[in-house]
C-alpha positions in Angstrom: 0.0 0.0 0.0 1.4 3.4 -1.0 0.4 6.6 0.7 1.2 10.3 0.5 1.7 12.1 3.8 3.6 14.8 5.6 6.0 13.4 8.1 8.1 15.0 10.8 11.9 14.9 10.7 13.1 13.1 13.9 16.8 13.5 13.4 19.1 14.7 10.6 22.9 14.4 10.8 26.0 14.1 8.7 27.1 10.5 7.9 30.1 11.2 5.7 32.0 13.9 3.7 28.9 14.7 1.6 26.4 12.2 3.2 23.5 12.7 5.5 21.2 10.4 7.5 17.6 11.5 7.6 15.3 9.9 10.2 11.6 10.5 9.7 8.3 9.4 11.2 7.1 6.3 9.4 3.4 6.2 8.4 1.8 2.8 8.5 2.5 2.2 4.8 6.2 2.8 5.1 6.5 0.8 8.4 5.5 -2.2 6.3 8.1 -1.6 3.5 10.5 -4.2 2.1 14.2 -3.7 1.5 14.7 -2.3 -2.0 11.6 -0.1 -2.0 11.9 3.7 -2.1 10.1 6.9 -1.3 9.6 10.1 -3.2 10.3 13.3 -1.2 9.4 16.9 -1.9 12.5 18.7 -0.7 10.9 22.1 -0.6 7.4 23.7 -0.3 8.3 26.0 -3.2 8.0 25.3 -6.9 11.7 25.0 -7.3 12.7 22.2 -7.5 9.3 21.2 -8.9 9.9 17.4 -9.0 10.2 15.1 -6.0 13.4 13.1 -5.6 13.6 9.3 -5.0 15.5 7.9 -2.0 16.0 4.3 -1.0 14.5 3.3 2.3 17.7 2.7 4.3 16.1 1.3 7.5 12.8 0.9 9.2 12.7 1.0 13.0 9.2 0.7 14.5 7.4 4.1 13.8 10.5 5.6 12.1 12.4 5.1 8.9 15.7 6.4 7.6 17.0 7.7 4.3 20.8 7.8 3.6 21.7 10.3 0.8 24.6 12.1 -0.8 24.6 15.8 -1.6 25.1 15.9 -5.4 22.8 18.6 -6.8 20.5 21.4 -5.9 17.7 19.3 -4.5 19.8 17.2 -2.2 21.6 20.4 -1.0 18.2 21.9 -0.1 17.3 18.7 1.7 20.6 18.8 3.7 19.4 22.1 5.2 16.2 20.6 6.6 16.0 20.6 10.4 14.6 18.4 13.1 10.9 19.0 13.7 10.2 20.2 10.2 7.7 18.4 7.9 8.4 16.8 4.6 5.9 15.6 2.0 6.6 11.9 1.3 5.1 9.3 -1.0 5.8 5.7 -0.4 6.7 2.9 -0.2 7.2 2.6 -4.0 8.5 0.0 -6.4 9.4 -3.7 -5.8 12.0 -4.8 -3.3 14.4 -7.6 -3.0 13.0 -11.2 -2.9 13.9 -13.4 0.1 17.0 -15.5 -0.4 16.3 -19.2 -1.1 16.7 -21.5 1.9 20.3 -22.6 2.4 21.7 -20.2 -0.2 24.9 -18.2 0.6 23.8 -14.6 0.7 26.2 -12.1 -0.8 25.4 -8.3 -0.7 27.5 -6.1 -3.0 27.3 -2.3 -2.5 29.1 0.3 -4.6 29.3 3.7 -3.0 25.7 4.9 -2.2 24.5 1.5 -3.1 24.7 0.7 0.6 21.5 2.6 1.1 18.9 -0.2 0.5 21.3 -3.0 1.5 21.5 -2.2 5.2 17.7 -2.7 5.3 18.1 -6.0 3.5 20.9 -7.1 5.8 18.6 -6.3 8.8 15.8 -8.4 7.3 18.2 -11.3 6.7 19.7 -11.1 10.2 16.2 -11.1 11.7 15.8 -14.6 10.3 19.0 -15.8 11.9 20.9 -15.9 8.6 24.4 -14.7 7.9 25.4 -12.5 4.9 28.7 -11.7 3.3 28.9 -8.0 2.5 31.2 -6.5 -0.1 31.6 -2.8 0.2 33.3 -0.8 -2.7 34.2 2.9 -3.1 36.8 5.1 -4.8 38.7 5.5 -1.5 38.5 5.0 2.2 36.5 8.2 2.8 33.7 7.0 0.5 33.0 3.8 2.4 29.7 3.8 4.3 27.9 1.7 6.8 30.7 -0.8 7.5 29.9 -0.7 11.2 26.2 -1.2 10.6 26.8 -4.4 8.7 29.3 -5.8 11.3 26.8 -5.1 14.1 24.3 -7.3 12.3 26.8 -10.1 12.3 27.7 -10.0 8.6 31.2 -10.7 7.3 32.5 -7.6 5.6 35.1 -7.4 2.8 36.2 -4.0 1.4 37.5 -2.9 -2.0 38.7 0.6 -2.8 39.9 1.8 -6.2 43.0 3.4 -4.8 43.8 0.7 -2.2 43.4 3.1 0.8 41.5 0.3 2.5 41.0 -3.4 1.8 41.4 -4.9 -1.6 42.8 -2.5 -4.2 40.6 -2.6 -7.3 37.1 -2.9 -8.5 34.5 -4.6 -6.3 33.6 -6.9 -9.2 37.2 -8.3 -9.1 36.8 -9.0 -5.4 33.5 -10.7 -5.9 35.0 -12.9 -8.6 37.7 -14.1 -6.3 35.0 -14.9 -3.7 32.9 -16.9 -6.1 36.0 -18.7 -7.4 37.0 -19.7 -3.9 33.5 -20.8 -2.9 32.6 -24.5 -3.2 29.4 -25.1 -5.1 29.0 -21.4 -5.8 25.8 -22.0 -7.7 24.1 -22.1 -4.3 24.9 -18.4 -3.7 22.6 -15.5 -4.4 23.8 -12.0 -5.0 22.0 -8.8 -4.1 23.6 -5.6 -5.4 23.1 -1.8 -5.7 25.5 0.7 -7.2 26.5 2.5 -10.4 25.3 1.0 -13.6 28.7 -0.1 -14.9 29.2 -2.0 -11.6 25.8 -3.7 -11.9 26.6 -4.7 -15.4 29.7 -6.5 -14.1 27.5 -8.2 -11.4 25.3 -9.5 -14.2 28.3 -10.8 -16.1 29.6 -12.6 -13.0 26.2 -14.1 -12.3 26.2 -15.7 -15.8 29.8 -16.8 -15.5 29.3 -18.6 -12.1 25.7 -19.6 -12.7 24.4 -17.7 -9.6 21.2 -15.7 -9.2 21.7 -11.9 -8.9 19.1 -9.3 -8.0 20.1 -5.7 -8.9 18.6 -2.5 -7.7 18.9 0.0 -10.6 19.7 3.6 -10.1 17.9 5.6 -12.8 16.6 9.1 -13.0 12.9 9.1 -11.9 10.6 12.0 -12.5 7.2 11.0 -11.1 8.2 7.7 -9.3 4.7 6.4 -10.0 5.1 4.9 -13.5 3.2 7.5 -15.3 5.9 9.5 -17.1 7.9 6.6 -18.6 11.1 8.5 -17.9 13.0 5.7 -16.2 12.4 2.7 -18.5 15.1 0.1 -19.1 15.3 -2.5 -21.8 14.7 -6.1 -20.7 13.9 -9.5 -22.3 10.3 -8.8 -21.4 10.3 -5.4 -23.2 10.8 -2.0 -21.7 10.1 -1.9 -18.0 9.7 1.1 -15.6 12.4 1.2 -12.9 10.0 3.0 -10.5 7.1 0.6 -11.0 8.4 -2.9 -12.1 11.7 -2.2 -10.4 13.9 -0.9 -9.0 15.0 -4.5 -8.3 15.4 -6.7 -11.3 16.8 -10.2 -11.8 20.1 -9.6 -13.6 19.3 -12.1 -16.4 16.3 -10.1 -17.5 18.2 -6.9 -18.2 19.5 -6.1 -21.7 22.7 -4.1 -21.2 23.7 -3.5 -24.8 21.7 -0.9 -26.7 19.7 -2.7 -29.4 20.0 -1.6 -33.0 16.8 -0.4 -34.6 15.1 -2.8 -37.0 15.0 -2.0 -40.7 17.4 -0.3 -43.1 19.1 3.0 -42.9 
């Protein structure tokens, strides 16, 4: 069930160099959200910016929920100035979340940069069922790593990759994941859940094919309405074009067509 409501900011604090953690009252609809779903937030009561902005649900705790975001543009900068006690206009939960891991499967969560946002919520849901997860965190450098402590508190094993080697494995997180899959016995019993930049997700899809494992990817696409009406966030899949905000943002990796298809006919 999706609802629109104005909710109070319970807490708002910095969580990194350009990152903020926003804690909001959770209406009944969002308190029942699943990991991978998102909300659309109107960051200002003025007409500028006119469109809402999508944010993954980072965590749900009783009558509150959290959003983790990075200040990248004008809208997120405006949001970063919001204060405790103010009200924000929110629609949610929206989209389809991550499916539950199959019984007995090895659960691997792979986050690139801000891709940690929905995966902490997923890790909490997995831990609540007394299951362990392996978490791979990737970033350009040590300063860009987020939520390592949150995952460890949940009992997850955490492995880190940074592009410049300032912490953990030096290189892309996909290379680290490949080494994990190569080392794992009967790796086809694993399941991958991932969120991050599109090039990284494409590599996740390639590894899922190579090692014959299921992978569920949360796509990061520009969303205008967030409700499936504007068709501004479609992606190409084997089932035709699908809306990330409506049929996604979580898709099985094998359903996504990564290469741009050539138009039919001559010319």
